[in-house]
DSSP file (Angstrom, degrees, kcal/mol; ACC not computed):
  #  RESIDUE AA STRUCTURE BP1 BP2  ACC     N-H-->O    O-->H-N    N-H-->O    O-->H-N    TCO  KAPPA ALPHA  PHI   PSI    X-CA   Y-CA   Z-CA
    1    1 A M              0   0    0      0, 0.0     2,-0.3     0, 0.0     0, 0.0   0.000 360.0 360.0 360.0 129.3   60.0  103.6   87.6
    2    2 A E        -     0   0    0      1,-0.1     2,-0.3     0, 0.0     0, 0.0  -0.571 360.0-121.0 -80.5 135.6   62.4  106.5   87.2
    3    3 A E        -     0   0    0     -2,-0.3     2,-0.5     1,-0.0    -1,-0.1  -0.595  21.6-140.3 -77.2 131.3   63.0  108.7   90.3
    4    4 A V        -     0   0    0     -2,-0.3     2,-0.5     0, 0.0    -1,-0.0  -0.814  12.3-144.0 -94.7 127.5   62.1  112.3   89.7
    5    5 A K        -     0   0    0     -2,-0.5    28,-0.0     1,-0.0    -2,-0.0  -0.785   9.4-140.2 -94.8 129.9   64.5  114.8   91.3
    6    6 A A        -     0   0    0     -2,-0.5    27,-0.1     1,-0.1     3,-0.1  -0.581  28.3-103.3 -82.5 148.7   63.0  118.0   92.7
    7    7 A P        -     0   0    0      0, 0.0     2,-0.2     0, 0.0    -1,-0.1  -0.356  42.2 -97.2 -69.5 155.0   65.0  121.3   92.2
    8    8 A L        -     0   0    0      1,-0.0     2,-0.4     2,-0.0     4,-0.1  -0.461  32.0-133.9 -71.0 140.4   66.9  122.7   95.1
    9    9 A D        +     0   0    0     -2,-0.2     2,-0.1    -3,-0.1    -1,-0.0  -0.776  68.7  14.4 -91.3 141.1   65.3  125.4   97.2
   10   10 A G  S    S-     0   0    0     -2,-0.4     2,-0.5     2,-0.0    -2,-0.0  -0.289  97.8 -60.3  91.6-178.3   67.4  128.4   98.0
   11   11 A K        +     0   0    0     -2,-0.1     2,-0.3     2,-0.0    -2,-0.1  -0.929  54.8 169.7-112.0 128.0   70.7  129.6   96.5
   12   12 A Y        -     0   0    0     -2,-0.5     2,-0.5    -4,-0.1     9,-0.1  -0.950  42.5-103.7-132.4 151.6   73.8  127.4   96.8
   13   13 A L  E     -A   20   0A   0      7,-0.6     7,-3.1    -2,-0.3     2,-0.4  -0.669  43.1-150.3 -70.6 124.5   77.3  127.6   95.3
   14   14 A M  E     -A   19   0A   0     -2,-0.5     2,-0.4     5,-0.2    -1,-0.0  -0.842  17.5-177.7-103.7 136.2   77.2  124.9   92.6
   15   15 A Y  E >  S-A   18   0A   0      3,-3.0     3,-1.4    -2,-0.4    -2,-0.0  -0.976  74.7 -15.7-135.1 119.8   80.3  123.0   91.5
   16   16 A K  T 3  S-     0   0    0     -2,-0.4    -1,-0.1     1,-0.3    -2,-0.0   0.860 129.9 -52.4  52.6  39.6   80.1  120.5   88.7
   17   17 A G  T 3  S+     0   0    0      1,-0.2    -1,-0.3    13,-0.0    -3,-0.0   0.495 120.9  93.3  83.3   4.6   76.3  120.5   88.9
   18   18 A K  E <  S-A   15   0A   0     -3,-1.4    -3,-3.0    12,-0.0    -1,-0.2  -0.947  80.3 -98.4-129.8 150.6   76.1  119.8   92.7
   19   19 A P  E     -A   14   0A   0      0, 0.0    11,-2.1     0, 0.0     2,-0.5  -0.405  27.6-161.1 -70.4 142.5   75.8  122.1   95.7
   20   20 A L  E     +AB  13  29A   0     -7,-3.1    -7,-0.6     9,-0.2     2,-0.4  -0.980  15.3 179.8-124.4 114.0   78.9  122.9   97.7
   21   21 A V  E     - B   0  28A   0      7,-2.8     7,-3.3    -2,-0.5     2,-0.4  -0.951  10.3-164.5-124.5 134.6   78.1  124.3  101.2
   22   22 A R  E     + B   0  27A   0     -2,-0.4     2,-0.3     5,-0.2     5,-0.2  -0.962  12.0 172.9-121.0 136.0   80.5  125.4  103.9
   23   23 A S  E >   - B   0  26A   0      3,-2.9     3,-1.8    -2,-0.4     2,-0.3  -0.865  68.2 -56.4-138.1 102.0   79.8  125.9  107.6
   24   24 A G  T 3  S-     0   0    0     -2,-0.3    -1,-0.0     1,-0.3    18,-0.0  -0.496 122.1 -13.9  65.0-123.6   82.9  126.6  109.6
   25   25 A N  T 3  S+     0   0    0     -2,-0.3    17,-2.9    -3,-0.1     2,-0.5   0.331 120.1  91.5 -93.1   6.7   85.4  123.7  109.1
   26   26 A L  E <   -BC  23  41A   0     -3,-1.8    -3,-2.9    15,-0.2     2,-0.4  -0.903  52.2-175.2-107.6 126.8   82.7  121.4  107.5
   27   27 A I  E     -BC  22  40A   0     13,-2.9    13,-3.3    -2,-0.5     2,-0.4  -0.983   5.6-164.1-121.2 129.1   82.3  121.4  103.8
   28   28 A T  E     -BC  21  39A   0     -7,-3.3    -7,-2.8    -2,-0.4     2,-0.4  -0.944   5.7-175.4-116.7 133.6   79.5  119.3  102.2
   29   29 A Y  E     +BC  20  38A   0      9,-2.8     9,-2.8    -2,-0.4    -9,-0.2  -0.994  40.7  50.8-129.9 127.0   79.4  118.5   98.5
   30   30 A G  S    S-     0   0    0    -11,-2.1     2,-0.4    -2,-0.4     7,-0.1  -0.533  79.5 -75.3 133.6 163.7   76.5  116.6   96.8
   31   31 A D    >   -     0   0    0      5,-0.2     3,-1.5    -2,-0.2     5,-0.1  -0.782  30.3-139.7 -93.6 131.5   72.8  116.5   96.3
   32   32 A M  T 3  S+     0   0    0     -2,-0.4    -1,-0.1     1,-0.3     5,-0.1   0.534 101.3  65.6 -70.8  -4.8   70.8  115.2   99.2
   33   33 A I  T 3  S+     0   0    0    -27,-0.1    -1,-0.3     3,-0.1    33,-0.0   0.727  88.4  86.1 -83.7 -24.5   68.5  113.4   96.7
   34   34 A D  S <  S-     0   0    0     -3,-1.5    31,-0.1     2,-0.1    65,-0.1  -0.164  94.5-106.6 -70.6 169.6   71.5  111.2   95.7
   35   35 A K  S    S+     0   0    0     64,-0.1    30,-2.3    30,-0.1    31,-0.4   0.871  96.8   7.9 -64.7 -40.2   72.4  108.0   97.5
   36   36 A C  E     - D   0  64A   0     28,-0.2     2,-0.3    29,-0.1    -5,-0.2  -0.894  62.8-158.1-139.0 164.4   75.5  109.5   99.2
   37   37 A Y  E     - D   0  63A   0     26,-2.0    26,-2.7    -2,-0.3     2,-0.4  -0.949  24.3-108.8-141.7 164.7   77.3  112.8   99.6
   38   38 A L  E     -CD  29  62A   0     -9,-2.8    -9,-2.8    -2,-0.3     2,-0.5  -0.801  25.3-169.5 -99.0 132.1   80.8  114.0  100.4
   39   39 A S  E     -CD  28  61A   0     22,-3.0    22,-2.6    -2,-0.4     2,-0.5  -0.988   1.9-170.1-119.9 128.4   81.7  115.5  103.7
   40   40 A M  E     -CD  27  60A   0    -13,-3.3   -13,-2.9    -2,-0.5     2,-0.5  -0.977   1.7-167.1-121.1 121.4   85.1  117.2  104.2
   41   41 A T  E     -CD  26  59A   0     18,-2.5    18,-2.9    -2,-0.5     2,-0.7  -0.936  17.7-138.2-110.1 122.7   86.2  118.3  107.7
   42   42 A I  E     + D   0  58A   0    -17,-2.9    16,-0.2    -2,-0.5     3,-0.1  -0.706  27.2 172.9 -80.1 113.6   89.2  120.6  107.9
   43   43 A L  E     +     0   0A   0     14,-2.6     2,-0.3    -2,-0.7    15,-0.2   0.779  62.2  17.6 -93.1 -31.9   91.2  119.2  110.9
   44   44 A Q  E     - D   0  57A   0     13,-1.4    12,-2.9     2,-0.0    13,-1.6  -1.000  61.7-171.7-146.7 139.0   94.3  121.4  110.7
   45   45 A T  E     - D   0  55A   0     -2,-0.3     2,-0.3    10,-0.3     8,-0.1  -0.871   5.0-159.6-125.6 162.3   95.3  124.6  109.0
   46   46 A E  E     - D   0  54A   0      8,-2.4     8,-2.4    -2,-0.3     2,-0.4  -0.926  18.3-123.4-133.4 160.5   98.5  126.6  108.5
   47   47 A K  E     - D   0  53A   0     -2,-0.3     6,-0.2     6,-0.2     2,-0.1  -0.856  19.2-142.2-106.6 141.9   99.2  130.2  107.8
   48   48 A D    >   -     0   0    0      4,-2.3     3,-1.8    -2,-0.4    -1,-0.0  -0.251  42.6 -82.8 -88.4-175.0  101.2  131.4  104.8
   49   49 A E  T 3  S+     0   0    0      1,-0.3    -1,-0.1     2,-0.1    -2,-0.0   0.710 130.5  52.6 -64.6 -20.1  103.6  134.4  104.8
   50   50 A N  T 3  S-     0   0    0      2,-0.1    -1,-0.3     0, 0.0     3,-0.1   0.454 119.2-107.9 -93.5  -2.0  100.7  136.8  104.3
   51   51 A G  S <  S+     0   0    0     -3,-1.8     2,-0.3     1,-0.3    -2,-0.1   0.455  72.2 140.1  90.6   1.2   98.8  135.4  107.3
   52   52 A A        -     0   0    0      1,-0.0    -4,-2.3    -5,-0.0    -1,-0.3  -0.613  47.8-130.9 -79.5 136.7   96.1  133.7  105.2
   53   53 A E  E     +D   47   0A   0     -2,-0.3    -6,-0.2    -6,-0.2    -1,-0.0  -0.632  26.6 177.6 -87.7 144.3   95.0  130.3  106.5
   54   54 A Y  E     -D   46   0A   0     -8,-2.4    -8,-2.4    -2,-0.3     2,-0.1  -0.992  32.1-105.6-142.1 147.5   94.8  127.2  104.3
   55   55 A P  E     +D   45   0A   0      0, 0.0   -10,-0.3     0, 0.0    28,-0.2  -0.432  33.1 170.0 -74.9 144.1   93.9  123.6  105.2
   56   56 A V  E    S+     0   0A   0    -12,-2.9    22,-3.2     1,-0.3     2,-0.5   0.561  70.5  45.0-122.8 -23.4   96.6  120.9  105.4
   57   57 A T  E     +DE  44  77A   0    -13,-1.6   -14,-2.6    20,-0.2   -13,-1.4  -0.984  66.8 174.8-126.6 121.8   94.7  118.0  107.0
   58   58 A I  E     -DE  42  76A   0     18,-2.4    18,-2.6    -2,-0.5     2,-0.6  -0.990  23.8-143.9-131.4 130.9   91.2  117.2  105.7
   59   59 A L  E     -DE  41  75A   0    -18,-2.9   -18,-2.5    -2,-0.4     2,-0.5  -0.847  18.6-158.6 -92.9 118.5   89.0  114.2  106.7
   60   60 A L  E     +DE  40  74A   0     14,-3.2    14,-2.7    -2,-0.6     2,-0.4  -0.855  15.0 176.6 -99.0 129.9   87.0  113.0  103.7
   61   61 A Q  E     -DE  39  73A   0    -22,-2.6   -22,-3.0    -2,-0.5     2,-0.6  -0.997  25.7-148.5-134.9 139.4   83.9  111.0  104.4
   62   62 A I  E     -DE  38  72A   0     10,-3.0     9,-3.3    -2,-0.4    10,-1.3  -0.939  27.8-166.3-100.8 122.4   81.2  109.5  102.2
   63   63 A L  E     -DE  37  70A   0    -26,-2.7   -26,-2.0    -2,-0.6     2,-0.3  -0.877  24.1-116.3-114.9 143.2   77.9  109.6  104.1
   64   64 A D  E  >  -D   36   0A   0      5,-2.7     4,-1.9    -2,-0.4   -28,-0.2  -0.606  23.2-142.2 -71.7 130.5   74.6  107.8  103.3
   65   65 A T  T  4 S+     0   0    0    -30,-2.3    -1,-0.1    -2,-0.3   -29,-0.1   0.882  94.6  42.1 -65.7 -40.0   72.0  110.5  102.6
   66   66 A K  T  4 S+     0   0    0    -31,-0.4    -1,-0.2     1,-0.1   -30,-0.1   0.917 128.2  25.2 -76.8 -43.4   69.1  108.7  104.4
   67   67 A T  T  4 S-     0   0    0      2,-0.1    -2,-0.2     0, 0.0    -1,-0.1   0.588  89.3-135.7 -99.8 -12.0   70.9  107.5  107.5
   68   68 A Q     <  +     0   0    0     -4,-1.9     2,-0.2     1,-0.2    -3,-0.1   0.658  56.9 143.3  62.2  17.8   73.7  110.0  107.8
   69   69 A Q        -     0   0    0     -5,-0.1    -5,-2.7     1,-0.1     2,-0.4  -0.588  59.8-100.4 -88.3 151.9   76.0  107.0  108.6
   70   70 A I  E     -E   63   0A   0     -7,-0.2    -7,-0.2    -2,-0.2     3,-0.1  -0.563  33.7-179.9 -73.4 124.5   79.6  106.9  107.3
   71   71 A V  E    S-     0   0A   0     -9,-3.3     2,-0.3     1,-0.4    -8,-0.2   0.828  71.9 -18.2 -88.0 -40.6   79.9  104.6  104.2
   72   72 A D  E     -E   62   0A   0    -10,-1.3   -10,-3.0     2,-0.0    -1,-0.4  -0.969  64.3-168.5-161.7 153.3   83.7  105.2  103.9
   73   73 A Q  E     -E   61   0A   0     -2,-0.3     2,-0.3   -12,-0.2   -12,-0.2  -0.997   6.6-175.6-150.7 154.4   86.3  107.7  105.1
   74   74 A K  E     -E   60   0A   0    -14,-2.7   -14,-3.2    -2,-0.3     2,-0.6  -0.989  18.6-142.7-146.8 139.0   89.9  108.7  104.6
   75   75 A Q  E     -E   59   0A   0     -2,-0.3     2,-0.4   -16,-0.2   -16,-0.2  -0.925  27.6-172.1-102.7 124.2   92.1  111.2  106.3
   76   76 A K  E     -E   58   0A   0    -18,-2.6   -18,-2.4    -2,-0.6     2,-0.6  -0.909  19.3-144.7-120.8 144.1   94.4  113.0  103.8
   77   77 A F  E     -E   57   0A   0     -2,-0.4     2,-0.3   -20,-0.2   -20,-0.2  -0.932  22.6-175.9-105.6 124.5   97.3  115.4  104.3
   78   78 A F        -     0   0    0    -22,-3.2     2,-0.4    -2,-0.6     5,-0.1  -0.894   8.5-153.8-119.5 149.6   97.5  118.0  101.7
   79   79 A T        +     0   0    0     -2,-0.3     3,-0.2     4,-0.1   -23,-0.1  -0.918  49.6  25.1-123.9 151.4  100.2  120.6  101.3
   80   80 A G  S >  S-     0   0    0     -2,-0.4     3,-1.2     1,-0.2    -2,-0.1  -0.121  96.6 -64.1  90.1 173.1  100.2  124.1   99.7
   81   81 A K  T 3  S+     0   0    0      1,-0.3     3,-0.4     2,-0.1     4,-0.2   0.676 127.4  60.9 -72.8 -18.1   97.5  126.6   99.0
   82   82 A D  T 3> S+     0   0    0     -3,-0.2     4,-2.3     1,-0.2    -1,-0.3   0.192  71.0 110.1 -92.0  16.7   95.7  124.3   96.6
   83   83 A S  H <> S+     0   0    0     -3,-1.2     4,-2.3     1,-0.2    -1,-0.2   0.868  74.7  50.6 -64.2 -38.2   95.0  121.7   99.3
   84   84 A L  H  > S+     0   0    0     -3,-0.4     4,-2.5     2,-0.2    -1,-0.2   0.911 111.3  48.8 -66.9 -41.1   91.3  122.3   99.5
   85   85 A Y  H  > S+     0   0    0     -4,-0.2     4,-2.7     2,-0.2    -2,-0.2   0.910 111.0  50.8 -63.0 -41.8   90.9  122.0   95.7
   86   86 A S  H  X S+     0   0    0     -4,-2.3     4,-2.3     2,-0.2    -2,-0.2   0.903 111.3  48.0 -62.4 -41.5   93.0  118.8   95.8
   87   87 A A  H  X S+     0   0    0     -4,-2.3     4,-2.7     2,-0.2    -2,-0.2   0.916 113.4  47.1 -65.2 -43.6   90.8  117.3   98.5
   88   88 A L  H  X S+     0   0    0     -4,-2.5     4,-2.4     2,-0.2    -2,-0.2   0.910 111.3  51.2 -64.8 -42.3   87.6  118.3   96.7
   89   89 A D  H  X S+     0   0    0     -4,-2.7     4,-1.6     2,-0.2    -2,-0.2   0.926 113.8  43.8 -61.1 -46.2   88.9  116.8   93.4
   90   90 A L  H  X S+     0   0    0     -4,-2.3     4,-2.3     1,-0.2    -2,-0.2   0.910 113.2  52.7 -63.9 -43.2   89.8  113.5   95.1
   91   91 A G  H  X S+     0   0    0     -4,-2.7     4,-2.9     1,-0.2    -2,-0.2   0.863 106.0  52.8 -62.7 -37.8   86.5  113.5   97.0
   92   92 A I  H  X S+     0   0    0     -4,-2.4     4,-2.0     2,-0.2    -1,-0.2   0.908 111.1  46.3 -65.8 -42.2   84.4  114.0   93.8
   93   93 A V  H  X S+     0   0    0     -4,-1.6     4,-0.9     2,-0.2    -2,-0.2   0.923 115.0  47.4 -63.7 -44.1   86.1  111.1   92.1
   94   94 A W  H >X S+     0   0    0     -4,-2.3     4,-0.6     1,-0.2     3,-0.6   0.901 111.5  50.7 -64.2 -43.4   85.6  108.9   95.2
   95   95 A L  H >X S+     0   0    0     -4,-2.9     4,-1.7     1,-0.2     3,-1.1   0.868 101.6  61.9 -63.5 -37.4   82.0  110.0   95.5
   96   96 A S  H 3X S+     0   0    0     -4,-2.0     4,-1.3     1,-0.3    -1,-0.2   0.788  96.2  60.5 -62.9 -26.6   81.2  109.1   91.9
   97   97 A R  H << S+     0   0    0     -4,-0.9    -1,-0.3    -3,-0.6    -2,-0.2   0.816 110.6  40.6 -67.9 -29.7   82.1  105.5   92.7
   98   98 A Y  H << S+     0   0    0     -3,-1.1    -2,-0.2    -4,-0.6    -1,-0.2   0.725 118.0  45.1 -91.2 -24.3   79.3  105.3   95.2
   99   99 A T  H  <        0   0    0     -4,-1.7    -2,-0.2     1,-0.2    -3,-0.2   0.586 360.0 360.0 -98.2 -10.9   76.7  107.3   93.3
  100  100 A S     <        0   0    0     -4,-1.3    -1,-0.2    -5,-0.2    -2,-0.1   0.464 360.0 360.0 -95.1 360.0   77.0  105.7   89.9
């Protein structure tokens, strides 16, 4: 029997067809109907010459949707202003291994 997915309630930023939600230093990516989702915690930030902050150390975790337990995790160090995008890109590939 095929599982029917209900539409999301509310408005969320969607990225590659899945919700992307940020609350402080915690960023969550994935649909809570799926088996797992990606959690990214910003552990360390730096400021550029203009005073804007960007993350340099991000903890990536794959969490089980039902139990909220950690399935796998990696701490990654990223450099430059594109560090959050790099972490998200890596996390999406990593998440697809657990959800497919």
